[in-house]
KOLGU-4560 file (N, C-alpha, C; in nm, 3 decimals, padded with zeros to 5 digits):
<recs>
<n_xx: -01.876 n_yy: 00.657 n_zz: 00.997 ca_xx: -01.809 ca_yy: 00.566 ca_zz: 01.086 c_xx: -01.650 c_yy: 00.654 c_zz: 01.018 mol: A seq: 1 type: MET>
<n_xx: -01.541 n_yy: 00.575 n_zz: 01.005 ca_xx: -01.420 ca_yy: 00.560 ca_zz: 01.012 c_xx: -01.297 c_yy: 00.518 c_zz: 00.920 mol: A seq: 2 type: SER>
<n_xx: -01.269 n_yy: 00.602 n_zz: 00.834 ca_xx: -01.186 ca_yy: 00.580 ca_zz: 00.770 c_xx: -01.081 c_yy: 00.507 c_zz: 00.806 mol: A seq: 3 type: LYS>
<n_xx: -01.025 n_yy: 00.350 n_zz: 00.729 ca_xx: -00.924 ca_yy: 00.289 ca_zz: 00.780 c_xx: -00.917 c_yy: 00.181 c_zz: 00.585 mol: A seq: 4 type: ILE>
<n_xx: -00.719 n_yy: 00.212 n_zz: 00.676 ca_xx: -00.671 ca_yy: 00.139 ca_zz: 00.536 c_xx: -00.610 c_yy: -00.031 c_zz: 00.585 mol: A seq: 5 type: VAL>
<n_xx: -00.661 n_yy: -00.143 n_zz: 00.468 ca_xx: -00.679 ca_yy: -00.201 ca_zz: 00.450 c_xx: -00.498 c_yy: -00.263 c_zz: 00.377 mol: A seq: 6 type: VAL>
<n_xx: -00.446 n_yy: -00.280 n_zz: 00.410 ca_xx: -00.306 ca_yy: -00.347 ca_zz: 00.353 c_xx: -00.335 c_yy: -00.512 c_zz: 00.349 mol: A seq: 7 type: VAL>
<n_xx: -00.312 n_yy: -00.605 n_zz: 00.235 ca_xx: -00.318 ca_yy: -00.696 ca_zz: 00.231 c_xx: -00.267 c_yy: -00.769 c_zz: 00.129 mol: A seq: 8 type: ASP>
<n_xx: -00.178 n_yy: -00.865 n_zz: 00.092 ca_xx: -00.105 ca_yy: -00.870 ca_zz: -00.034 c_xx: -00.256 c_yy: -00.997 c_zz: -00.101 mol: A seq: 9 type: ASP>
<n_xx: -00.306 n_yy: -01.068 n_zz: -00.012 ca_xx: -00.404 ca_yy: -01.165 ca_zz: -00.116 c_xx: -00.535 c_yy: -01.054 c_zz: -00.145 mol: A seq: 10 type: SER>
<n_xx: -00.576 n_yy: -01.061 n_zz: -00.271 ca_xx: -00.723 ca_yy: -00.968 ca_zz: -00.297 c_xx: -00.847 c_yy: -01.055 c_zz: -00.266 mol: A seq: 11 type: LYS>
<n_xx: -00.823 n_yy: -01.087 n_zz: -00.257 ca_xx: -01.018 ca_yy: -01.205 ca_zz: -00.195 c_xx: -00.942 c_yy: -01.189 c_zz: -00.033 mol: A seq: 12 type: ALA>
<n_xx: -00.843 n_yy: -01.134 n_zz: 00.049 ca_xx: -00.890 ca_yy: -01.110 ca_zz: 00.243 c_xx: -00.962 c_yy: -00.958 c_zz: 00.165 mol: A seq: 13 type: GLU>
<n_xx: -00.854 n_yy: -00.912 n_zz: 00.098 ca_xx: -00.877 ca_yy: -00.750 ca_zz: 00.075 c_xx: -01.031 c_yy: -00.747 c_zz: 00.060 mol: A seq: 14 type: LEU>
<n_xx: -01.106 n_yy: -00.757 n_zz: -00.033 ca_xx: -01.215 ca_yy: -00.798 ca_zz: -00.073 c_xx: -01.341 c_yy: -00.825 c_zz: 00.069 mol: A seq: 15 type: GLN>
<n_xx: -01.286 n_yy: -00.972 n_zz: 00.116 ca_xx: -01.394 ca_yy: -00.955 ca_zz: 00.165 c_xx: -01.340 c_yy: -00.895 c_zz: 00.317 mol: A seq: 16 type: LEU>
<n_xx: -01.221 n_yy: -00.827 n_zz: 00.351 ca_xx: -01.227 ca_yy: -00.752 ca_zz: 00.478 c_xx: -01.250 c_yy: -00.632 c_zz: 00.428 mol: A seq: 17 type: ILE>
<n_xx: -01.263 n_yy: -00.532 n_zz: 00.343 ca_xx: -01.317 ca_yy: -00.418 ca_zz: 00.318 c_xx: -01.495 c_yy: -00.437 c_zz: 00.303 mol: A seq: 18 type: GLU>
<n_xx: -01.546 n_yy: -00.598 n_zz: 00.251 ca_xx: -01.681 ca_yy: -00.583 ca_zz: 00.279 c_xx: -01.730 c_yy: -00.580 c_zz: 00.428 mol: A seq: 19 type: SER>
<n_xx: -01.657 n_yy: -00.617 n_zz: 00.512 ca_xx: -01.718 ca_yy: -00.631 ca_zz: 00.650 c_xx: -01.760 c_yy: -00.501 c_zz: 00.720 mol: A seq: 20 type: TYR>
<n_xx: -01.641 n_yy: -00.411 n_zz: 00.638 ca_xx: -01.562 ca_yy: -00.260 ca_zz: 00.732 c_xx: -01.710 c_yy: -00.188 c_zz: 00.629 mol: A seq: 21 type: LEU>
<n_xx: -01.674 n_yy: -00.195 n_zz: 00.536 ca_xx: -01.810 ca_yy: -00.131 ca_zz: 00.429 c_xx: -02.006 c_yy: -00.157 c_zz: 00.530 mol: A seq: 22 type: LYS>
<n_xx: -01.977 n_yy: -00.264 n_zz: 00.600 ca_xx: -02.091 ca_yy: -00.350 ca_zz: 00.642 c_xx: -02.131 c_yy: -00.248 c_zz: 00.768 mol: A seq: 23 type: SER>
<n_xx: -02.018 n_yy: -00.170 n_zz: 00.787 ca_xx: -02.056 ca_yy: -00.165 ca_zz: 00.938 c_xx: -02.003 c_yy: 00.001 c_zz: 00.877 mol: A seq: 24 type: ALA>
<n_xx: -02.037 n_yy: 00.012 n_zz: 00.801 ca_xx: -02.088 ca_yy: 00.233 ca_zz: 00.768 c_xx: -01.875 c_yy: 00.303 c_zz: 00.766 mol: A seq: 25 type: GLN>
<n_xx: -01.815 n_yy: 00.205 n_zz: 00.786 ca_xx: -01.696 ca_yy: 00.284 ca_zz: 00.736 c_xx: -01.621 c_yy: 00.235 c_zz: 00.570 mol: A seq: 26 type: HIS>
<n_xx: -01.525 n_yy: 00.379 n_zz: 00.615 ca_xx: -01.485 ca_yy: 00.405 ca_zz: 00.515 c_xx: -01.371 c_yy: 00.361 c_zz: 00.430 mol: A seq: 27 type: THR>
<n_xx: -01.381 n_yy: 00.270 n_zz: 00.318 ca_xx: -01.193 ca_yy: 00.217 ca_zz: 00.299 c_xx: -01.149 c_yy: 00.209 c_zz: 00.215 mol: A seq: 28 type: VAL>
<n_xx: -01.010 n_yy: 00.189 n_zz: 00.210 ca_xx: -00.889 ca_yy: 00.260 ca_zz: 00.090 c_xx: -00.860 c_yy: 00.138 c_zz: 00.144 mol: A seq: 29 type: VAL>
<n_xx: -00.807 n_yy: 00.061 n_zz: 00.035 ca_xx: -00.682 ca_yy: -00.101 ca_zz: 00.056 c_xx: -00.587 c_yy: -00.063 c_zz: -00.043 mol: A seq: 30 type: THR>
<n_xx: -00.495 n_yy: -00.154 n_zz: -00.002 ca_xx: -00.336 ca_yy: -00.122 ca_zz: -00.037 c_xx: -00.301 c_yy: -00.311 c_zz: -00.037 mol: A seq: 31 type: PHE>
<n_xx: -00.251 n_yy: -00.321 n_zz: -00.177 ca_xx: -00.232 ca_yy: -00.504 ca_zz: -00.231 c_xx: -00.047 c_yy: -00.559 c_zz: -00.132 mol: A seq: 32 type: PRO>
<n_xx: 00.029 n_yy: -00.434 n_zz: -00.071 ca_xx: 00.121 ca_yy: -00.460 ca_zz: -00.034 c_xx: 00.134 c_yy: -00.331 c_zz: 00.095 mol: A seq: 33 type: ASN>
<n_xx: 00.281 n_yy: -00.326 n_zz: 00.114 ca_xx: 00.351 ca_yy: -00.216 ca_zz: 00.191 c_xx: 00.469 c_yy: -00.148 c_zz: 00.118 mol: A seq: 34 type: THR>
<n_xx: 00.478 n_yy: -00.163 n_zz: -00.054 ca_xx: 00.505 ca_yy: -00.072 ca_zz: -00.078 c_xx: 00.445 c_yy: 00.113 c_zz: -00.127 mol: A seq: 35 type: GLU>
<n_xx: 00.556 n_yy: 00.212 n_zz: -00.091 ca_xx: 00.518 ca_yy: 00.364 ca_zz: -00.049 c_xx: 00.456 c_yy: 00.306 c_zz: 00.052 mol: A seq: 36 type: ASN>
<n_xx: 00.417 n_yy: 00.277 n_zz: 00.182 ca_xx: 00.309 ca_yy: 00.274 ca_zz: 00.263 c_xx: 00.266 c_yy: 00.408 c_zz: 00.360 mol: A seq: 37 type: LEU>
<n_xx: 00.369 n_yy: 00.449 n_zz: 00.364 ca_xx: 00.402 ca_yy: 00.598 ca_zz: 00.501 c_xx: 00.320 c_yy: 00.695 c_zz: 00.369 mol: A seq: 38 type: GLU>
<n_xx: 00.372 n_yy: 00.656 n_zz: 00.248 ca_xx: 00.301 ca_yy: 00.807 ca_zz: 00.194 c_xx: 00.186 c_yy: 00.778 c_zz: 00.126 mol: A seq: 39 type: GLU>
<n_xx: 00.158 n_yy: 00.653 n_zz: 00.156 ca_xx: -00.015 ca_yy: 00.679 ca_zz: 00.074 c_xx: -00.069 c_yy: 00.641 c_zz: 00.261 mol: A seq: 40 type: ASN>
<n_xx: -00.089 n_yy: 00.639 n_zz: 00.348 ca_xx: -00.135 ca_yy: 00.710 ca_zz: 00.494 c_xx: -00.139 c_yy: 00.822 c_zz: 00.489 mol: A seq: 41 type: VAL>
<n_xx: 00.025 n_yy: 00.882 n_zz: 00.462 ca_xx: -00.023 ca_yy: 01.009 ca_zz: 00.499 c_xx: -00.125 c_yy: 01.109 c_zz: 00.397 mol: A seq: 42 type: LEU>
<n_xx: -00.149 n_yy: 01.005 n_zz: 00.263 ca_xx: -00.241 ca_yy: 01.085 ca_zz: 00.135 c_xx: -00.397 c_yy: 01.078 c_zz: 00.190 mol: A seq: 43 type: ARG>
<n_xx: -00.447 n_yy: 00.967 n_zz: 00.290 ca_xx: -00.501 ca_yy: 00.912 ca_zz: 00.333 c_xx: -00.516 c_yy: 00.960 c_zz: 00.455 mol: A seq: 44 type: GLU>
<n_xx: -00.489 n_yy: 00.952 n_zz: 00.557 ca_xx: -00.506 ca_yy: 00.989 ca_zz: 00.686 c_xx: -00.642 c_yy: 00.911 c_zz: 00.763 mol: A seq: 45 type: SER>
<n_xx: -00.630 n_yy: 00.857 n_zz: 00.786 ca_xx: -00.688 ca_yy: 00.709 ca_zz: 00.841 c_xx: -00.711 c_yy: 00.706 c_zz: 01.006 mol: A seq: 46 type: PRO>
<n_xx: -00.826 n_yy: 00.657 n_zz: 01.028 ca_xx: -00.845 ca_yy: 00.622 ca_zz: 01.142 c_xx: -00.742 c_yy: 00.546 c_zz: 01.218 mol: A seq: 47 type: ASP>
<n_xx: -00.734 n_yy: 00.456 n_zz: 01.091 ca_xx: -00.708 ca_yy: 00.321 ca_zz: 01.207 c_xx: -00.631 c_yy: 00.244 c_zz: 00.989 mol: A seq: 48 type: LEU>
<n_xx: -00.617 n_yy: 00.207 n_zz: 01.069 ca_xx: -00.536 ca_yy: 00.049 ca_zz: 00.945 c_xx: -00.525 c_yy: -00.126 c_zz: 00.992 mol: A seq: 49 type: ILE>
<n_xx: -00.553 n_yy: -00.197 n_zz: 00.889 ca_xx: -00.540 ca_yy: -00.283 ca_zz: 00.920 c_xx: -00.517 c_yy: -00.372 c_zz: 00.847 mol: A seq: 50 type: VAL>
<n_xx: -00.350 n_yy: -00.440 n_zz: 00.897 ca_xx: -00.222 ca_yy: -00.533 ca_zz: 00.795 c_xx: -00.206 c_yy: -00.658 c_zz: 00.845 mol: A seq: 51 type: MET>
<n_xx: -00.173 n_yy: -00.709 n_zz: 00.687 ca_xx: -00.169 ca_yy: -00.844 ca_zz: 00.735 c_xx: -00.011 c_yy: -00.851 c_zz: 00.787 mol: A seq: 52 type: ASP>
<n_xx: 00.032 n_yy: -00.997 n_zz: 00.802 ca_xx: 00.181 ca_yy: -00.980 ca_zz: 00.896 c_xx: 00.228 c_yy: -01.051 c_zz: 00.737 mol: A seq: 53 type: VAL>
<n_xx: 00.223 n_yy: -01.162 n_zz: 00.660 ca_xx: 00.292 ca_yy: -01.265 ca_zz: 00.557 c_xx: 00.192 c_yy: -01.181 c_zz: 00.432 mol: A seq: 54 type: VAL>
<n_xx: 00.302 n_yy: -01.092 n_zz: 00.456 ca_xx: 00.337 ca_yy: -01.054 ca_zz: 00.270 c_xx: 00.547 c_yy: -01.045 c_zz: 00.204 mol: A seq: 55 type: MET>
<n_xx: 00.491 n_yy: -01.029 n_zz: 00.125 ca_xx: 00.656 ca_yy: -01.078 ca_zz: 00.015 c_xx: 00.670 c_yy: -00.878 c_zz: 00.047 mol: A seq: 56 type: PRO>
<n_xx: 00.876 n_yy: -00.905 n_zz: 00.058 ca_xx: 00.939 ca_yy: -00.757 ca_zz: 00.078 c_xx: 00.870 c_yy: -00.728 c_zz: 00.259 mol: A seq: 57 type: GLY>
<n_xx: 00.811 n_yy: -00.608 n_zz: 00.283 ca_xx: 00.790 ca_yy: -00.578 ca_zz: 00.413 c_xx: 00.664 c_yy: -00.641 c_zz: 00.446 mol: A seq: 58 type: ARG>
<n_xx: 00.718 n_yy: -00.733 n_zz: 00.575 ca_xx: 00.584 ca_yy: -00.813 ca_zz: 00.669 c_xx: 00.593 c_yy: -00.726 c_zz: 00.705 mol: A seq: 59 type: ASN>
<n_xx: 00.430 n_yy: -00.738 n_zz: 00.770 ca_xx: 00.315 ca_yy: -00.636 ca_zz: 00.834 c_xx: 00.393 c_yy: -00.628 c_zz: 01.011 mol: A seq: 60 type: GLY>
<n_xx: 00.458 n_yy: -00.698 n_zz: 01.030 ca_xx: 00.570 ca_yy: -00.672 ca_zz: 01.207 c_xx: 00.642 c_yy: -00.544 c_zz: 01.094 mol: A seq: 61 type: PHE>
<n_xx: 00.697 n_yy: -00.562 n_zz: 01.068 ca_xx: 00.860 ca_yy: -00.461 ca_zz: 00.994 c_xx: 00.734 c_yy: -00.276 c_zz: 00.951 mol: A seq: 62 type: GLN>
<n_xx: 00.660 n_yy: -00.344 n_zz: 00.862 ca_xx: 00.566 ca_yy: -00.257 ca_zz: 00.871 c_xx: 00.537 c_yy: -00.150 c_zz: 00.958 mol: A seq: 63 type: ALA>
<n_xx: 00.442 n_yy: -00.239 n_zz: 01.059 ca_xx: 00.380 ca_yy: -00.181 ca_zz: 01.166 c_xx: 00.526 c_yy: -00.126 c_zz: 01.242 mol: A seq: 64 type: CYS>
<n_xx: 00.610 n_yy: -00.170 n_zz: 01.277 ca_xx: 00.741 ca_yy: -00.003 ca_zz: 01.349 c_xx: 00.794 c_yy: 00.008 c_zz: 01.260 mol: A seq: 65 type: ARG>
<n_xx: 00.768 n_yy: 00.058 n_zz: 01.128 ca_xx: 00.764 ca_yy: 00.198 ca_zz: 01.052 c_xx: 00.713 c_yy: 00.276 c_zz: 01.090 mol: A seq: 66 type: ASP>
<n_xx: 00.549 n_yy: 00.225 n_zz: 01.041 ca_xx: 00.468 ca_yy: 00.310 ca_zz: 01.060 c_xx: 00.508 c_yy: 00.366 c_zz: 01.305 mol: A seq: 67 type: LEU>
<n_xx: 00.478 n_yy: 00.320 n_zz: 01.325 ca_xx: 00.520 ca_yy: 00.344 ca_zz: 01.503 c_xx: 00.608 c_yy: 00.406 c_zz: 01.496 mol: A seq: 68 type: LYS>
<n_xx: 00.734 n_yy: 00.461 n_zz: 01.419 ca_xx: 00.868 ca_yy: 00.482 ca_zz: 01.415 c_xx: 00.812 c_yy: 00.635 c_zz: 01.362 mol: A seq: 69 type: ASN>
<n_xx: 00.761 n_yy: 00.632 n_zz: 01.297 ca_xx: 00.732 ca_yy: 00.798 ca_zz: 01.236 c_xx: 00.625 c_yy: 00.853 c_zz: 01.259 mol: A seq: 70 type: ASP>
<n_xx: 00.712 n_yy: 01.043 n_zz: 01.338 ca_xx: 00.634 ca_yy: 01.079 ca_zz: 01.396 c_xx: 00.460 c_yy: 01.139 c_zz: 01.366 mol: A seq: 71 type: ALA>
<n_xx: 00.508 n_yy: 01.172 n_zz: 01.201 ca_xx: 00.421 ca_yy: 01.235 ca_zz: 01.149 c_xx: 00.267 c_yy: 01.081 c_zz: 01.160 mol: A seq: 72 type: ARG>
<n_xx: 00.314 n_yy: 00.994 n_zz: 01.142 ca_xx: 00.193 ca_yy: 00.832 ca_zz: 01.174 c_xx: 00.188 c_yy: 00.754 c_zz: 01.305 mol: A seq: 73 type: LEU>
<n_xx: 00.250 n_yy: 00.812 n_zz: 01.441 ca_xx: 00.249 ca_yy: 00.701 ca_zz: 01.516 c_xx: 00.135 c_yy: 00.726 c_zz: 01.606 mol: A seq: 74 type: THR>
<n_xx: 00.002 n_yy: 00.768 n_zz: 01.554 ca_xx: -00.111 ca_yy: 00.799 ca_zz: 01.610 c_xx: -00.180 c_yy: 00.746 c_zz: 01.574 mol: A seq: 75 type: ARG>
<n_xx: -00.154 n_yy: 00.638 n_zz: 01.484 ca_xx: -00.308 ca_yy: 00.621 ca_zz: 01.408 c_xx: -00.288 c_yy: 00.427 c_zz: 01.454 mol: A seq: 76 type: ILE>
<n_xx: -00.345 n_yy: 00.348 n_zz: 01.514 ca_xx: -00.372 ca_yy: 00.199 ca_zz: 01.566 c_xx: -00.380 c_yy: 00.137 c_zz: 01.438 mol: A seq: 77 type: PRO>
<n_xx: -00.281 n_yy: 00.068 n_zz: 01.478 ca_xx: -00.276 ca_yy: -00.042 ca_zz: 01.374 c_xx: -00.297 c_yy: -00.195 c_zz: 01.450 mol: A seq: 78 type: ILE>
<n_xx: -00.405 n_yy: -00.212 n_zz: 01.342 ca_xx: -00.517 ca_yy: -00.393 ca_zz: 01.358 c_xx: -00.382 c_yy: -00.527 c_zz: 01.246 mol: A seq: 79 type: LEU>
<n_xx: -00.321 n_yy: -00.585 n_zz: 01.358 ca_xx: -00.224 ca_yy: -00.702 ca_zz: 01.277 c_xx: -00.371 c_yy: -00.753 c_zz: 01.314 mol: A seq: 80 type: LEU>
<n_xx: -00.354 n_yy: -00.860 n_zz: 01.127 ca_xx: -00.520 ca_yy: -00.909 ca_zz: 01.037 c_xx: -00.403 c_yy: -01.006 c_zz: 00.966 mol: A seq: 81 type: CYS>
<n_xx: -00.390 n_yy: -01.140 n_zz: 01.068 ca_xx: -00.357 ca_yy: -01.248 ca_zz: 01.001 c_xx: -00.330 c_yy: -01.409 c_zz: 01.009 mol: A seq: 82 type: THR>
<n_xx: -00.272 n_yy: -01.534 n_zz: 01.007 ca_xx: -00.323 ca_yy: -01.623 ca_zz: 01.019 c_xx: -00.170 c_yy: -01.696 c_zz: 01.091 mol: A seq: 83 type: SER>
<n_xx: -00.050 n_yy: -01.558 n_zz: 01.145 ca_xx: -00.090 ca_yy: -01.629 ca_zz: 01.242 c_xx: -00.083 c_yy: -01.588 c_zz: 01.449 mol: A seq: 84 type: LYS>
<n_xx: -00.128 n_yy: -01.716 n_zz: 01.454 ca_xx: -00.231 ca_yy: -01.660 ca_zz: 01.591 c_xx: -00.190 c_yy: -01.700 c_zz: 01.741 mol: A seq: 85 type: GLY>
<n_xx: 00.038 n_yy: -01.740 n_zz: 01.707 ca_xx: 00.016 ca_yy: -01.784 ca_zz: 01.854 c_xx: 00.109 c_yy: -01.675 c_zz: 01.949 mol: A seq: 86 type: GLN>
<n_xx: 00.030 n_yy: -01.722 n_zz: 02.043 ca_xx: 00.067 ca_yy: -01.601 ca_zz: 02.190 c_xx: 00.164 c_yy: -01.522 c_zz: 02.122 mol: A seq: 87 type: GLU>
<n_xx: 00.314 n_yy: -01.561 n_zz: 02.079 ca_xx: 00.448 ca_yy: -01.489 ca_zz: 02.008 c_xx: 00.401 c_yy: -01.403 c_zz: 01.964 mol: A seq: 88 type: SER>
<n_xx: 00.335 n_yy: -01.465 n_zz: 01.869 ca_xx: 00.309 ca_yy: -01.369 ca_zz: 01.735 c_xx: 00.240 c_yy: -01.195 c_zz: 01.810 mol: A seq: 89 type: ASP>
<n_xx: 00.144 n_yy: -01.269 n_zz: 01.916 ca_xx: 00.068 ca_yy: -01.171 ca_zz: 01.963 c_xx: 00.118 c_yy: -01.064 c_zz: 01.982 mol: A seq: 90 type: LYS>
<n_xx: 00.201 n_yy: -01.104 n_zz: 02.083 ca_xx: 00.343 ca_yy: -01.047 ca_zz: 02.155 c_xx: 00.424 c_yy: -00.934 c_zz: 02.098 mol: A seq: 91 type: PHE>
<n_xx: 00.493 n_yy: -01.021 n_zz: 01.970 ca_xx: 00.588 ca_yy: -00.943 ca_zz: 01.892 c_xx: 00.488 c_yy: -00.807 c_zz: 01.817 mol: A seq: 92 type: TRP>
<n_xx: 00.394 n_yy: -00.834 n_zz: 01.801 ca_xx: 00.256 ca_yy: -00.765 ca_zz: 01.733 c_xx: 00.260 c_yy: -00.660 c_zz: 01.757 mol: A seq: 93 type: GLY>
<n_xx: 00.243 n_yy: -00.690 n_zz: 01.929 ca_xx: 00.217 ca_yy: -00.572 ca_zz: 02.035 c_xx: 00.403 c_yy: -00.464 c_zz: 02.044 mol: A seq: 94 type: GLN>
<n_xx: 00.543 n_yy: -00.594 n_zz: 02.049 ca_xx: 00.585 ca_yy: -00.441 ca_zz: 02.095 c_xx: 00.632 c_yy: -00.414 c_zz: 01.949 mol: A seq: 95 type: GLN>
<n_xx: 00.621 n_yy: -00.390 n_zz: 01.862 ca_xx: 00.642 ca_yy: -00.341 ca_zz: 01.725 c_xx: 00.513 c_yy: -00.244 c_zz: 01.723 mol: A seq: 96 type: GLN>
<n_xx: 00.382 n_yy: -00.261 n_zz: 01.815 ca_xx: 00.319 ca_yy: -00.144 ca_zz: 01.837 c_xx: 00.208 c_yy: -00.155 c_zz: 01.756 mol: A seq: 97 type: GLY>
<n_xx: 00.134 n_yy: -00.289 n_zz: 01.703 ca_xx: 00.016 ca_yy: -00.300 ca_zz: 01.730 c_xx: -00.066 c_yy: -00.239 c_zz: 01.852 mol: A seq: 98 type: ALA>
<n_xx: -00.166 n_yy: -00.233 n_zz: 01.845 ca_xx: -00.291 ca_yy: -00.208 ca_zz: 01.876 c_xx: -00.396 c_yy: -00.387 c_zz: 01.917 mol: A seq: 99 type: SER>
<n_xx: -00.390 n_yy: -00.415 n_zz: 01.788 ca_xx: -00.529 ca_yy: -00.570 ca_zz: 01.836 c_xx: -00.436 c_yy: -00.687 c_zz: 01.664 mol: A seq: 100 type: GLY>
<n_xx: -00.487 n_yy: -00.793 n_zz: 01.742 ca_xx: -00.415 ca_yy: -00.926 ca_zz: 01.655 c_xx: -00.554 c_yy: -00.936 c_zz: 01.582 mol: A seq: 101 type: HIS>
<n_xx: -00.624 n_yy: -00.984 n_zz: 01.505 ca_xx: -00.717 ca_yy: -01.097 ca_zz: 01.456 c_xx: -00.628 c_yy: -01.159 c_zz: 01.375 mol: A seq: 102 type: VAL>
<n_xx: -00.672 n_yy: -01.296 n_zz: 01.425 ca_xx: -00.591 ca_yy: -01.477 ca_zz: 01.355 c_xx: -00.681 c_yy: -01.447 c_zz: 01.230 mol: A seq: 103 type: VAL>
<n_xx: -00.668 n_yy: -01.517 n_zz: 01.164 ca_xx: -00.736 ca_yy: -01.593 ca_zz: 01.017 c_xx: -00.788 c_yy: -01.688 c_zz: 01.012 mol: A seq: 104 type: LYS>
<n_xx: -00.869 n_yy: -01.813 n_zz: 00.992 ca_xx: -00.990 ca_yy: -01.686 ca_zz: 00.868 c_xx: -01.045 c_yy: -01.636 c_zz: 01.048 mol: A seq: 105 type: PRO>
<n_xx: -01.147 n_yy: -01.529 n_zz: 01.019 ca_xx: -01.194 ca_yy: -01.487 ca_zz: 01.131 c_xx: -01.387 c_yy: -01.450 c_zz: 01.094 mol: A seq: 106 type: PHE>
<n_xx: -01.450 n_yy: -01.453 n_zz: 01.185 ca_xx: -01.582 ca_yy: -01.401 ca_zz: 01.135 c_xx: -01.578 c_yy: -01.266 c_zz: 01.135 mol: A seq: 107 type: LYS>
<n_xx: -01.720 n_yy: -01.211 n_zz: 01.056 ca_xx: -01.695 ca_yy: -01.091 ca_zz: 01.007 c_xx: -01.759 c_yy: -00.996 c_zz: 01.184 mol: A seq: 108 type: SER>
<n_xx: -01.791 n_yy: -01.014 n_zz: 01.243 ca_xx: -01.823 ca_yy: -00.962 ca_zz: 01.398 c_xx: -01.696 c_yy: -01.016 c_zz: 01.494 mol: A seq: 109 type: GLU>
<n_xx: -01.571 n_yy: -01.042 n_zz: 01.473 ca_xx: -01.413 ca_yy: -01.082 ca_zz: 01.560 c_xx: -01.367 c_yy: -00.975 c_zz: 01.481 mol: A seq: 110 type: GLU>
<n_xx: -01.403 n_yy: -00.931 n_zz: 01.305 ca_xx: -01.323 ca_yy: -00.825 ca_zz: 01.264 c_xx: -01.343 c_yy: -00.696 c_zz: 01.323 mol: A seq: 111 type: LEU>
<n_xx: -01.491 n_yy: -00.702 n_zz: 01.329 ca_xx: -01.554 ca_yy: -00.553 ca_zz: 01.402 c_xx: -01.543 c_yy: -00.535 c_zz: 01.509 mol: A seq: 112 type: LEU>
<n_xx: -01.562 n_yy: -00.627 n_zz: 01.581 ca_xx: -01.531 ca_yy: -00.604 ca_zz: 01.748 c_xx: -01.385 c_yy: -00.587 c_zz: 01.725 mol: A seq: 113 type: GLN>
<n_xx: -01.281 n_yy: -00.572 n_zz: 01.746 ca_xx: -01.136 ca_yy: -00.578 ca_zz: 01.729 c_xx: -01.147 c_yy: -00.482 c_zz: 01.697 mol: A seq: 114 type: ALA>
<n_xx: -01.197 n_yy: -00.383 n_zz: 01.553 ca_xx: -01.189 ca_yy: -00.251 ca_zz: 01.522 c_xx: -01.226 c_yy: -00.188 c_zz: 01.602 mol: A seq: 115 type: VAL>
<n_xx: -01.365 n_yy: -00.186 n_zz: 01.634 ca_xx: -01.348 ca_yy: -00.078 ca_zz: 01.775 c_xx: -01.303 c_yy: -00.075 c_zz: 01.872 mol: A seq: 116 type: LYS>
<n_xx: -01.272 n_yy: -00.225 n_zz: 01.963 ca_xx: -01.128 ca_yy: -00.190 ca_zz: 02.053 c_xx: -01.026 c_yy: -00.058 c_zz: 02.050 mol: A seq: 117 type: ARG>
<n_xx: -00.963 n_yy: -00.104 n_zz: 01.889 ca_xx: -00.856 ca_yy: -00.043 ca_zz: 01.823 c_xx: -00.902 c_yy: 00.092 c_zz: 01.819 mol: A seq: 118 type: ALA>
<n_xx: -01.014 n_yy: 00.155 n_zz: 01.780 ca_xx: -01.057 ca_yy: 00.296 ca_zz: 01.725 c_xx: -01.037 c_yy: 00.318 c_zz: 01.859 mol: A seq: 119 type: LEU>
<n_xx: -01.098 n_yy: 00.344 n_zz: 01.990 ca_xx: -01.155 ca_yy: 00.322 ca_zz: 02.093 c_xx: -01.240 c_yy: 00.362 c_zz: 02.159 mol: A seq: 120 type: GLY>
</recs>
């Protein structure tokens, strides 16, 4: 299937998302924060990035914008996976370049459907 990078500061969330994605035969690489994210994404060359929004340091909105502004990485779709589920949060995520938005807590089917949409 696809190679997916997952970025979340919660170890439990990382493990949960990884298990859902692996159950759908995706290859998963996880990172606990957005530190050196551009270099990590370049090295891994994923088909999709699934990223939390609320993280210490550079949050998911900022990291999404930075990735989309990097010509080497702009083609990679980003799915924001967050507890911030207001319409304004979804709109702001789209403005930063996100391809989709999944609100925590979510069921496995919700995440996998959003991944499928983001991958096209």
